[in-house]
C-alpha positions as CSV (number, residue, x, y, z in Angstrom):
1,M,46.3,60.1,-15.3
2,A,48.4,63.4,-16.3
3,L,51.2,61.3,-17.9
4,L,48.5,59.1,-19.7
5,P,47.5,61.7,-22.5
6,I,51.4,62.3,-22.7
7,G,52.2,58.6,-23.2
8,L,49.3,58.3,-25.9
9,L,51.0,61.2,-27.7
10,D,54.2,59.6,-27.6
11,V,52.6,56.6,-29.3
12,L,50.8,58.5,-32.0
13,Q,54.1,60.2,-33.0
14,A,55.9,56.8,-32.6
15,Q,53.1,55.3,-35.0
16,N,53.8,58.3,-37.2
17,V,57.6,57.8,-37.1
18,A,56.9,54.3,-38.4
19,E,54.5,55.0,-41.2
20,T,57.0,57.7,-42.4
21,A,60.0,55.1,-41.9
22,R,57.6,52.7,-43.8
23,D,57.0,55.0,-46.5
24,N,60.7,55.8,-47.0
25,A,61.4,52.2,-47.3
26,E,58.9,51.9,-50.0
27,L,60.2,54.8,-52.0
28,A,63.8,53.4,-51.6
29,L,63.2,49.6,-52.7
30,L,61.1,51.7,-55.6
31,A,64.2,53.5,-56.4
32,L,66.1,50.3,-56.7
33,T,63.6,48.8,-58.7
34,E,63.7,52.0,-61.1
35,Q,67.2,51.2,-61.3
36,A,66.9,47.8,-62.6
37,A,64.2,49.2,-65.0
38,V,66.7,52.0,-66.2
39,Q,69.1,49.4,-67.1
40,E,66.5,47.3,-69.0
41,R,65.5,50.3,-70.6
42,L,68.8,50.9,-71.8
43,A,69.6,47.4,-72.8
44,I,66.1,47.4,-75.0
45,G,67.2,50.9,-76.3
46,Q,70.5,49.6,-77.4
47,A,68.9,46.4,-78.9
48,F,66.7,48.4,-81.1
49,G,69.3,50.6,-82.1
50,T,71.3,48.0,-83.1
51,E,68.4,45.9,-85.0
52,A,68.0,49.3,-86.8
53,V,71.4,49.3,-88.4
54,L,71.2,45.4,-89.0
55,A,67.6,46.2,-90.8
56,L,69.5,48.0,-93.5
57,L,72.3,45.8,-93.8
58,L,70.6,42.3,-93.7
59,P,69.3,42.3,-97.1
60,E,73.0,42.2,-98.0
61,L,74.5,40.2,-95.1
62,A,72.0,37.5,-95.8
63,E,73.0,36.2,-99.2
64,E,76.5,35.4,-97.5
65,P,75.7,33.3,-94.4
66,D,79.3,33.0,-93.1
67,R,79.6,36.7,-92.8
68,C,76.1,37.3,-91.4
69,R,77.1,35.0,-88.6
70,Q,80.4,36.6,-87.8
71,F,78.7,39.8,-87.8
72,M,75.9,38.6,-85.6
73,Q,78.8,37.1,-83.0
74,S,80.5,40.2,-83.3
75,I,77.3,42.1,-82.1
76,V,76.9,39.7,-79.1
77,T,80.6,40.1,-78.3
78,A,80.7,43.6,-78.4
79,N,77.6,44.1,-75.7
80,D,77.5,42.3,-72.5
81,R,74.0,42.6,-72.2
82,F,73.4,40.9,-75.5
83,T,73.3,36.8,-75.3
84,F,71.9,36.0,-78.9
85,A,71.4,37.6,-82.1
86,G,70.0,36.3,-85.0
87,F,67.7,36.6,-88.3
88,V,64.7,35.2,-88.9
89,E,63.9,34.8,-92.7
90,A,60.4,34.8,-93.9
91,D,60.1,31.0,-93.9
92,G,60.8,31.1,-90.4
93,D,64.5,29.5,-90.8
94,V,67.2,31.0,-88.8
95,D,70.5,30.4,-90.5
96,C,72.1,33.7,-89.5
97,T,72.8,33.6,-85.7
98,S,75.5,34.8,-83.2
99,D,75.9,31.0,-81.8
100,G,76.3,29.6,-85.3
101,K,73.2,27.4,-84.9
102,T,70.4,26.8,-87.4
103,R,66.9,26.8,-86.1
104,D,63.3,26.5,-87.7
105,I,60.7,28.4,-86.0
106,G,58.5,29.2,-88.5
107,S,55.6,27.3,-86.7
108,N,56.0,29.2,-83.7
109,P,52.6,31.1,-82.9
110,E,54.3,33.9,-81.8
111,V,56.5,34.0,-84.8
112,E,53.4,33.8,-86.7
113,R,51.9,36.8,-84.9
114,L,54.9,38.9,-85.5
115,F,54.8,38.3,-89.1
116,A,51.3,39.4,-89.1
117,N,52.0,42.2,-87.5
118,P,55.7,43.4,-88.1
119,V,56.3,46.1,-85.5
120,N,58.8,46.9,-83.1
121,T,58.3,44.5,-80.1
122,V,59.8,43.0,-77.0
123,T,58.5,39.4,-76.5
124,S,59.1,36.3,-74.3
125,S,61.6,33.6,-74.7
126,E,59.3,31.5,-76.2
127,I,60.7,32.4,-79.9
128,V,64.2,31.8,-79.0
129,R,65.4,29.9,-75.7
130,I,69.1,30.6,-74.7
131,G,69.7,27.7,-72.1
132,E,67.7,27.6,-69.1
133,T,67.5,31.2,-68.5
134,P,64.5,33.4,-69.1
135,I,65.6,35.9,-72.1
136,L,63.8,39.1,-73.3
137,N,63.5,38.9,-77.1
138,V,63.8,42.4,-79.0
139,V,62.1,42.1,-82.4
140,T,62.5,44.5,-85.5
141,P,61.2,43.6,-88.7
142,V,63.0,43.8,-91.8
143,F,61.8,45.1,-95.2
144,A,63.2,44.5,-98.5
145,P,63.8,47.7,-101.1
146,D,60.1,47.1,-102.3
147,E,58.8,47.5,-99.1
148,T,57.7,44.0,-98.8
149,L,58.8,42.1,-95.4
150,F,62.1,40.3,-95.9
151,G,62.2,38.9,-92.2
152,L,62.8,39.5,-88.4
153,V,66.2,40.5,-86.7
154,L,66.0,39.3,-83.2
155,I,68.5,40.1,-80.4
156,A,67.9,38.0,-76.9
157,I,68.3,40.1,-73.5
158,P,68.7,38.0,-70.6
159,H,66.3,38.3,-67.5
160,A,67.6,40.7,-65.3
161,S,69.0,38.2,-63.2
162,R,72.7,40.3,-63.1
163,T,70.4,43.1,-62.5
164,Q,68.7,41.4,-59.8
165,E,71.7,40.4,-57.9
166,E,73.3,43.7,-58.1
167,V,69.8,45.4,-56.9
168,G,69.6,42.5,-54.3
169,A,73.0,43.3,-53.0
170,Q,72.8,47.1,-52.5
171,E,71.9,48.7,-49.1
172,Q,70.4,52.1,-49.7
173,I,70.1,54.7,-46.8
174,D,66.5,56.3,-46.9
175,G,65.3,59.6,-45.6
176,S,65.4,58.4,-41.9
177,G,68.7,57.2,-41.9
178,T,67.3,53.4,-42.0
179,R,69.4,51.1,-44.3
180,V,66.8,49.0,-46.4
181,G,67.3,46.6,-49.5
182,G,68.8,43.2,-49.3
183,A,65.7,41.6,-49.0
184,L,65.0,41.2,-52.8
185,I,62.6,38.1,-53.6
186,D,62.5,38.5,-57.2
187,L,62.3,40.8,-60.6
188,V,59.7,40.6,-62.8
189,T,59.2,41.6,-66.4
190,F,55.6,41.9,-67.6
191,N,53.6,43.6,-70.8
192,A,50.7,45.6,-70.7
193,S,48.5,42.9,-71.4
194,G,49.2,41.0,-68.2
195,S,51.7,38.3,-69.6
196,I,54.6,37.9,-67.7
197,L,57.6,38.0,-69.9
198,T,60.3,36.7,-67.5
199,A,61.2,35.5,-64.0
200,S,63.5,33.8,-62.4
201,R,61.1,31.5,-60.4
202,S,59.0,28.7,-61.7
203,P,55.6,29.5,-62.6
204,E,54.2,27.7,-59.4
205,E,56.7,29.8,-57.2
206,L,55.7,32.8,-59.1
207,E,52.0,32.3,-58.3
208,M,52.4,31.9,-54.4
209,I,54.5,35.5,-54.2
210,L,52.4,37.5,-56.4
211,P,49.7,39.6,-55.0
212,A,46.9,38.1,-53.4
213,Q,44.2,40.9,-53.1
214,T,44.7,42.6,-56.2
215,S,46.5,42.2,-59.7
216,F,49.9,43.6,-60.4
217,L,48.2,45.2,-64.0
218,D,46.6,47.3,-61.0
219,L,50.1,48.8,-60.2
220,A,51.4,49.3,-63.7
221,G,51.1,52.8,-64.9
222,T,53.0,55.8,-66.0
223,R,54.8,56.4,-62.9
224,P,56.7,54.0,-60.7
225,T,54.3,52.6,-57.8
226,A,55.1,51.0,-54.6
227,K,52.3,48.9,-52.4
228,S,52.8,46.7,-49.4
229,A,50.4,43.7,-49.4
230,L,50.2,40.3,-48.8
231,D,51.1,37.6,-51.3
232,R,48.9,34.3,-52.2
233,A,50.8,32.6,-49.3
234,G,50.2,35.3,-46.9
235,N,53.7,36.6,-46.3
236,S,54.2,40.3,-46.1
237,R,55.5,41.9,-49.2
238,I,56.5,45.1,-50.9
239,Y,55.6,45.0,-54.4
240,T,57.4,47.9,-56.7
241,V,56.5,48.6,-60.2
242,A,58.6,50.9,-62.6
243,P,57.9,51.3,-66.4
244,I,60.3,50.2,-68.9
245,Q,58.4,51.2,-72.0
246,Q,55.0,53.3,-71.2
247,Q,52.2,51.4,-71.6
248,R,54.2,48.4,-73.0
249,L,56.4,46.8,-70.6
250,Y,57.1,47.1,-66.9
251,V,59.3,45.6,-64.1
252,M,58.1,44.4,-61.0
253,G,60.2,44.1,-57.8
254,I,59.1,41.6,-55.0
255,W,60.6,42.4,-51.8
256,D,60.3,40.6,-48.5
257,G,58.3,43.1,-46.3
258,E,59.5,41.8,-42.7
259,A,62.9,41.8,-43.5
260,S,63.0,45.2,-45.3
261,L,61.3,46.8,-42.3
262,A,62.4,44.7,-39.6
263,R,64.4,47.5,-38.2
264,Q,61.7,50.3,-38.6
265,D,59.2,48.1,-36.6
266,S,61.9,47.4,-33.9
267,H,62.3,51.1,-33.8
268,A,58.7,51.6,-33.7
269,L,58.2,48.9,-30.8
270,A,61.0,50.7,-28.8
271,S,59.3,54.1,-29.2
272,S,55.8,52.8,-28.1
273,V,57.1,50.6,-25.2
274,L,58.9,53.7,-23.9
275,P,55.6,55.7,-23.1
276,A,54.2,52.5,-21.6
277,L,57.4,52.0,-19.4
278,M,57.3,55.4,-18.6
279,W,53.5,55.2,-17.1
280,L,53.7,52.2,-15.3
281,V,56.8,53.5,-13.7
282,S,54.6,56.8,-12.6
283,L,51.5,54.4,-11.5
284,G,54.2,52.7,-9.2
285,V,55.1,56.1,-8.1
286,A,51.9,57.2,-7.6
287,L,50.7,53.8,-5.9
288,F,53.7,54.2,-3.5
289,A,52.7,57.9,-2.7
290,V,49.4,56.9,-1.9
291,H,50.4,53.9,0.2
292,T,52.7,56.2,2.3
293,L,50.6,59.3,2.7
294,V,47.3,57.5,2.8
295,L,46.9,53.7,2.7
296,R,49.2,52.8,6.0
297,H,47.8,55.0,8.0
298,L,44.1,53.9,7.6
299,T,45.7,50.4,7.9
300,R,47.0,51.4,11.1
301,L,43.9,53.1,12.2
302,G,41.6,50.2,11.2
303,R,43.9,47.8,13.2
304,Q,43.7,50.2,16.4
305,M,39.6,50.1,15.7
306,A,39.6,46.2,15.4
307,L,41.7,45.9,18.9
308,F,39.4,48.4,20.3
309,A,36.6,46.7,19.3
310,A,37.9,43.1,20.5
311,A,39.4,44.2,24.0
312,R,38.3,47.8,24.6
313,R,42.3,48.7,24.4
314,L,42.8,52.3,23.5
315,P,45.4,52.9,20.8
316,P,49.0,53.9,22.0
317,E,50.2,57.5,21.0
318,T,53.0,57.7,18.5
319,A,54.5,61.0,18.1
320,S,56.7,59.5,15.2
321,E,53.9,59.2,12.9
322,T,52.6,62.4,11.1
323,P,49.5,61.2,8.8
324,P,47.7,63.8,6.6
325,T,45.3,66.3,8.0
326,E,42.3,64.6,6.9
327,I,43.4,61.4,8.8
328,Q,44.4,63.1,11.7
329,R,41.1,64.3,12.2
330,I,39.5,61.0,11.8
331,Q,41.9,59.6,14.1
332,R,41.1,62.2,16.8
333,A,37.4,61.6,16.2
334,F,38.3,58.0,16.9
335,L,40.0,58.8,20.0
336,D,37.2,60.8,21.2
337,M,34.9,58.3,20.7
338,T,36.7,55.7,22.2
339,D,37.2,57.9,25.4
340,A,33.6,58.6,25.6
341,L,32.5,54.7,25.0
342,V,34.9,53.7,27.9
343,R,33.5,56.3,30.0
344,D,29.9,55.4,29.3
345,E,30.6,51.8,29.6
346,A,32.4,52.4,33.2
347,S,29.3,54.4,34.1
348,L,27.0,51.5,33.1
349,E,29.0,48.8,35.0
350,N,29.0,50.9,37.9
351,A,25.3,51.2,37.5
352,V,24.9,47.6,37.0
353,R,27.2,46.9,40.0
354,E,25.3,49.1,42.3
355,K,21.7,48.1,41.1
356,S,23.0,44.2,41.6
357,V,24.3,44.8,45.4
358,L,21.0,46.8,45.7
359,V,18.8,43.7,44.5
360,K,21.1,41.5,46.9
361,E,20.5,43.5,49.8
362,I,16.7,43.7,49.0
363,H,16.7,40.0,49.1
364,H,18.8,39.7,52.3
365,R,16.6,42.3,54.3
366,V,13.4,40.3,52.8
367,K,15.0,36.8,54.0
368,N,15.9,38.6,57.6
369,N,12.1,39.8,57.8
370,L,10.6,36.7,57.0
371,Q,13.3,34.9,59.6
372,L,11.7,37.5,61.8
373,I,8.1,36.5,60.8
374,S,8.7,33.2,61.0
375,S,10.0,33.8,64.8
376,I,6.8,35.7,65.8
377,I,4.7,33.0,64.4
378,S,7.1,30.3,66.6
379,L,6.0,32.8,69.6
380,Q,2.6,32.7,68.6
381,I,2.3,28.9,68.4
382,R,3.7,28.6,71.8
383,S,0.8,30.9,73.2
384,V,-2.0,29.3,71.7
385,E,-3.5,26.0,73.2
386,G,-5.6,24.9,70.2
387,S,-4.2,22.0,68.1
388,E,-5.8,23.3,64.8
389,A,-4.5,26.9,65.4
390,K,-1.1,25.7,66.1
391,H,-1.4,23.2,63.0
392,A,-2.5,26.5,60.8
393,L,0.0,28.4,62.2
394,R,2.9,25.8,61.8
395,Q,1.8,25.5,58.1
396,T,2.2,29.4,57.9
397,Q,5.7,29.3,59.4
398,D,6.5,26.4,57.1
399,R,5.7,28.7,53.8
400,V,7.0,32.0,55.3
401,L,10.4,29.9,55.8
402,S,10.3,28.4,52.5
403,M,10.2,31.9,51.0
404,A,12.9,33.0,53.1
405,T,14.9,30.0,51.8
406,I,14.1,31.4,48.2
407,H,15.3,34.8,49.0
408,R,18.8,33.5,50.6
409,D,19.6,31.5,47.2
410,L,18.5,34.7,45.2
411,Y,20.8,36.9,47.5
412,Q,23.7,34.3,46.5
413,T,22.8,33.9,42.7
414,S,25.4,35.1,40.2
415,E,25.0,38.2,38.6
416,T,23.5,37.2,35.3
417,G,20.0,37.0,37.1
418,L,19.7,33.4,36.3
419,V,18.8,31.1,39.6
420,D,19.5,27.6,39.8
421,V,16.1,26.1,40.3
422,T,17.6,22.4,40.8
423,H,19.2,23.5,44.0
424,L,16.8,25.8,45.1
425,V,13.8,22.6,44.7
426,H,16.1,20.2,46.2
427,E,16.6,22.6,49.5
428,V,12.4,23.5,49.7
429,V,11.6,19.9,49.4
430,T,13.8,18.6,51.8
431,K,13.3,21.7,54.3
432,S,9.3,20.7,54.0
433,I,9.8,17.0,54.9
434,E,12.2,17.8,57.8
435,T,9.8,20.2,59.3
436,A,6.3,17.9,58.6
437,P,5.6,15.8,61.5
438,D,7.1,12.3,61.4
439,G,8.8,13.5,58.6
440,E,12.0,11.5,59.2
441,T,9.8,8.4,58.3
442,I,9.2,9.5,54.9
443,T,11.9,8.3,52.2
444,L,12.7,11.3,49.4
445,D,13.6,10.0,45.8
446,L,14.6,13.4,43.6
447,E,15.7,13.3,40.3
448,T,16.0,16.7,38.5
449,D,18.2,18.1,35.7
450,D,20.3,21.2,35.5
451,I,17.7,23.8,35.0
452,R,18.1,27.7,35.6
453,L,15.3,30.2,35.6
454,F,15.1,34.1,35.9
455,P,13.6,34.9,39.4
456,D,9.8,35.6,38.0
457,Q,9.6,31.9,37.2
458,A,12.1,30.5,40.2
459,V,10.1,32.0,43.1
460,P,6.5,30.8,42.1
461,M,8.4,26.9,41.2
462,S,10.3,26.8,44.5
463,L,6.7,27.8,46.2
464,L,4.8,25.5,44.1
465,A,7.0,22.6,44.5
466,S,6.8,23.5,48.7
467,E,3.3,23.6,48.7
468,A,3.0,20.3,46.5
469,V,5.3,18.3,49.7
470,I,2.9,19.7,52.1
471,N,0.1,18.6,50.1
472,A,1.5,15.1,49.4
473,I,2.6,14.5,52.9
474,K,-1.1,15.3,54.1
475,H,-2.5,12.4,51.6
476,M,-0.1,10.0,53.1
477,P,-1.3,7.2,55.8
478,P,0.2,8.1,59.4
479,P,3.4,6.4,60.0
480,R,3.6,2.4,60.5
481,T,0.0,1.9,59.0
482,G,0.0,-1.3,57.8
483,G,3.8,-1.6,57.5
484,L,3.7,0.4,54.3
485,Q,6.5,2.5,53.3
486,R,6.2,6.1,53.2
487,R,7.8,7.6,50.3
488,I,7.7,10.7,47.8
489,E,8.8,10.9,44.4
490,V,9.8,14.2,42.7
491,E,10.9,14.9,39.3
492,L,12.0,18.2,37.5
493,R,13.1,17.7,33.7
494,E,13.5,20.1,30.8
495,D,14.0,19.0,26.8
496,T,15.9,20.8,24.2
497,E,13.0,23.5,23.6
498,R,13.1,24.5,27.5
499,N,9.8,22.6,27.9
500,C,9.8,22.0,31.7
501,L,8.1,18.9,33.4
502,F,7.5,19.0,37.5
503,S,5.9,16.2,38.9
504,I,5.7,14.6,42.4
505,S,3.8,11.6,43.3
506,N,3.1,9.6,47.0
507,S,3.2,5.9,46.3
508,T,1.8,4.9,49.5
509,F,-1.6,6.5,49.1
510,R,-4.6,4.2,49.7
511,E,-8.4,4.8,49.4
512,E,-9.4,3.2,52.6
513,A,-6.8,5.1,54.6
514,P,-8.3,8.1,56.6
515,R,-7.5,11.5,55.1
516,P,-6.9,14.6,57.1
517,Q,-9.4,17.3,56.7
518,S,-8.2,20.1,54.6
519,K,-9.9,23.6,53.4
520,G,-8.0,23.6,50.3
521,M,-5.6,26.6,51.0
522,G,-2.5,24.5,49.6
523,R,-4.3,23.9,46.3
524,K,-5.3,27.3,45.7
525,L,-1.8,28.4,46.6
526,M,-0.5,26.0,43.7
527,R,-3.0,27.1,41.2
528,A,-1.9,31.0,41.8
529,F,1.7,30.0,41.5
530,A,0.7,27.8,38.3
531,T,-0.7,30.5,36.8
532,Q,2.3,32.9,37.6
533,L,4.4,30.0,35.3
534,G,1.9,30.2,32.9
535,A,1.5,26.1,33.7
536,K,-0.8,23.9,33.1
537,I,-1.1,21.7,36.4
538,E,-3.0,18.3,36.7
539,T,-3.6,15.8,39.6
540,Q,-4.3,11.9,39.5
541,E,-5.2,9.9,42.4
542,R,-4.8,6.0,40.7
543,D,-3.8,2.7,41.7
544,G,-2.8,3.9,45.0
545,I,-0.7,6.7,43.8
546,Y,-1.4,10.6,44.3
547,R,0.4,12.5,41.5
548,L,0.7,16.2,40.7
549,T,1.8,17.2,37.6
550,V,3.0,20.6,36.1
551,E,4.1,21.6,32.5
552,F,5.4,25.1,31.6
553,K,8.0,26.7,29.3
554,A,11.3,28.4,30.6
555,S,10.7,31.9,29.5
556,E,13.2,34.4,28.5
557,F,13.8,37.8,30.4
558,S,11.6,40.5,29.4
559,P,11.9,43.9,30.8
560,A,8.9,45.6,32.8
561,P,7.1,47.9,30.4
562,G,8.8,51.2,30.5
563,T,11.9,50.1,31.5
564,F,15.3,49.7,29.7
């Protein structure tokens, strides 16, 4: 940013130098055009002076045609800028000529105009043409002693072809030391009325190299003029105009703008490219400095953060790296933060581990206490004599043992807090059948999915399964009754939306079979456990089948209010 204004100033200076070089080149080309105008002006002045002498001699020379021709020939021979000299009589005949040829130009409109307005003038080659080279006809009227128009004396000056060759071959050095010239396309002479008198090109070719947006008459004035413009073909041209005769005759040089100013443009381009390169180099140095001082340290710090976030690995200490003070502060704050996070996570892990151990210890002690209660109930059964009391105490003992089994599995569960309900239900159901009277005659069909629940649902689900099996056994006929097979079918399923279905059925139930007397304690317990599960419980007794169905949705873990 600091070098950008300097670069812009350099570009502006380069543009000013280019404009100055262009102006100098135009002035140099204008000088070459002025040089051509001077030569044309001298040739025309010599022609007018010669014609003034001839105007005095021709009234006598016209009477001697041979002598007149010799005199005209001597004039052309003496001056290398003249290509023809002749006398036009009042009737339009040209007998006295430098080339010895006679002509009749009385019907030429230009000649008629000159006879109508006899003045010194310069006109085009339409009067007398010498070969294919365009010429300027310098005309002076000749008067007789009685002031009547005797004729016209005419001297032909060739188009500035030789001047054009001389000017085009020159190379002039302008004020900035740059060579110009050598790019001349054409030299054109025209008069004040806009008529082109001479040109080295055909009218069609000349039409294409004239200015496109302006008339060359606008360039004609009392002083030499130079202007850069596009021609009618869209090419860059430099037009220089210099007066030969003030307000009468002009010469216009048409130059190739690209060839004339190519070197200047290349210098300007080099002057413009240099600050751009300087700015790019400075930008590269600045980027390198930013990378060395800032970016690479920030990149390393970012990798350290990503490594810590992914694997909790602390970055190694590198004494060789010396980042700037601000980045050192950020890195120091990051290290302090990582140290605090590691300490906090270690404390949390210890707390969770202690809590897990404490919970397992609680379940273990509850299991031991329940087994102790079962032992006490067993002692009580032995001391009781009534069958109904023993049956009630044995059912209570079975429920206590079921709860002990559940707490033993909770004690052995993983740290995730989820309980394998499939294994728990299988163990509870099997244990309930084994402890039932004549349980060895019962066939168990158990089909379960792999279901895991949190303890809030796993415990009531297991207890409900135990009570359901006990209830199903009570509705079964006694062993060896009518040869019927005693069978219990248990099913536990879970769908994709975690809707759970538990069902138990007794396929040997008969309406005529005697039912044991029941006070409904098992059904009350099952409804209570279903309420804890948030489940819907249904029982069916149809076609010799007793079926219990429980539907509930596995819930996500939600902490108790006030806990975190």
